[in-house]
C-alpha positions in Angstrom: 6.9 57.6 155.3 7.1 56.8 151.7 10.2 57.2 149.6 10.1 60.4 147.5 11.9 58.6 144.6 8.9 56.4 144.1 6.6 59.3 143.8 8.5 60.8 140.8 6.5 61.0 137.5 8.3 61.3 134.2 7.8 64.3 132.0 5.5 64.1 129.0 6.8 64.7 125.4 5.4 68.2 125.3 7.1 69.1 128.6 10.4 67.7 127.3 10.1 69.7 124.1 9.4 72.9 126.0 12.4 72.2 128.2 14.6 71.7 125.2 13.4 74.9 123.6 14.1 76.7 126.9 17.6 75.3 127.0 18.2 76.2 123.4 17.2 79.8 123.9 19.2 80.4 127.0 22.2 82.6 126.7 25.1 80.7 128.4 28.0 82.5 129.9 31.1 80.5 130.9 31.7 80.2 134.6 34.9 82.0 135.6 36.7 81.2 138.8 37.8 84.6 140.1 39.9 83.1 142.8 42.5 82.1 140.2 44.8 84.8 139.1 46.4 84.7 135.7 48.9 87.3 134.7 47.9 89.2 131.6 50.5 89.8 128.9 51.9 93.2 128.8 53.7 92.7 125.5 52.1 93.9 122.3 53.3 91.0 120.1 51.1 88.5 121.9 47.5 88.2 120.7 44.7 87.7 123.1 42.8 84.6 122.0 39.0 84.8 122.1 37.0 81.6 122.7 35.8 80.1 119.4 33.6 77.3 120.7 30.2 79.2 120.6 28.1 76.5 119.0 24.4 76.3 119.3 22.7 73.4 120.9 21.0 71.0 118.6 17.3 71.3 118.4 14.7 69.1 116.8 14.0 69.2 113.1 10.4 70.5 113.6 11.7 73.3 115.8 14.3 74.3 113.3 11.8 74.1 110.4 9.3 76.2 112.3 11.9 78.9 113.1 13.1 78.9 109.5 9.6 79.3 108.2 8.9 82.1 110.6 12.0 83.9 109.4 11.7 83.2 105.7 8.0 82.9 105.0 7.9 85.8 102.5 10.6 84.2 100.3 8.7 80.9 100.3 5.4 82.6 99.4 7.0 84.6 96.6 8.8 81.6 95.2 5.6 79.5 95.3 3.8 82.2 93.4 6.6 82.3 90.8 6.4 78.5 90.4 2.7 78.6 90.0 2.9 81.4 87.4 5.7 79.5 85.5 3.6 76.4 85.5 0.6 78.3 84.1 2.8 79.9 81.5 4.1 76.6 80.2 0.7 75.0 80.3 -0.8 77.9 78.3 2.0 77.7 75.8 1.2 74.0 75.3 -2.5 74.8 74.9 -1.7 77.5 72.4 0.5 75.2 70.4 -2.4 72.6 70.3 -4.8 75.4 69.2 -2.5 76.6 66.4 -1.9 73.1 65.1 -5.7 72.5 65.0 -6.1 75.9 63.3 -3.6 74.9 60.7 -5.3 71.6 60.0 -8.6 73.4 59.7 -7.1 75.9 57.3 -5.7 73.1 55.2 -9.1 71.4 55.2 -10.9 74.6 54.2 -8.4 75.2 51.4 -9.0 71.7 50.1 -12.8 72.3 50.3 -12.6 75.5 48.4 -10.6 73.9 45.6 -13.1 71.1 45.5 -16.0 73.5 45.3 -14.3 75.5 42.5 -13.6 72.3 40.5 -17.2 71.2 41.0 -18.4 74.6 40.0 -16.3 74.4 36.8 -17.7 70.9 36.1 -21.3 72.2 36.6 -20.6 75.0 34.3 -19.2 72.7 31.7 -22.2 70.4 32.0 -24.5 73.4 31.6 -22.7 74.4 28.5 -23.0 70.9 27.0 -26.7 70.8 27.9 -27.3 74.1 26.2 -25.3 73.0 23.2 -27.4 69.7 23.0 -30.6 71.6 23.5 -29.7 74.0 20.6 -28.8 71.1 18.4 -32.0 69.4 19.3 -34.0 72.5 18.5 -32.3 73.0 15.2 -32.9 69.3 14.3 -36.5 69.7 15.3 -36.8 72.8 13.2 -35.4 71.1 10.2 -37.7 68.2 10.7 -40.7 70.5 10.9 -39.7 72.2 7.7 -39.3 69.0 5.9 -42.7 67.8 7.0 -44.5 70.8 5.7 
């Protein structure tokens, strides 16, 4: 017969993880030896001490993360939505600031153009007046010349 120890196969990583989860979820109760008899204190001034060492077994980081996310997924979703909204608000404020600065520069440019157009209009009007004045003088000179020729 063959030795049963040589037929043993090790567990896979998945089987080990499932076993660790099973051990983590088990509710352990301390073993008590009932054959030993301890006398309870009848005096009221003594306090009965409760065991303090109820620590959880360590589990893997992925297991702890998965359990945390399954318990607190709503908070994470809400906080992610808040972060996205705040990012969009800041980004829109930056875009609005750029738009307002561009608008101000365009207003200044339009103001400069209107003053230039007004000044050019005034120059044109002045030139028209001088042309009319010159044409009137020319016509009076021509009239005097025509009178003198006759």
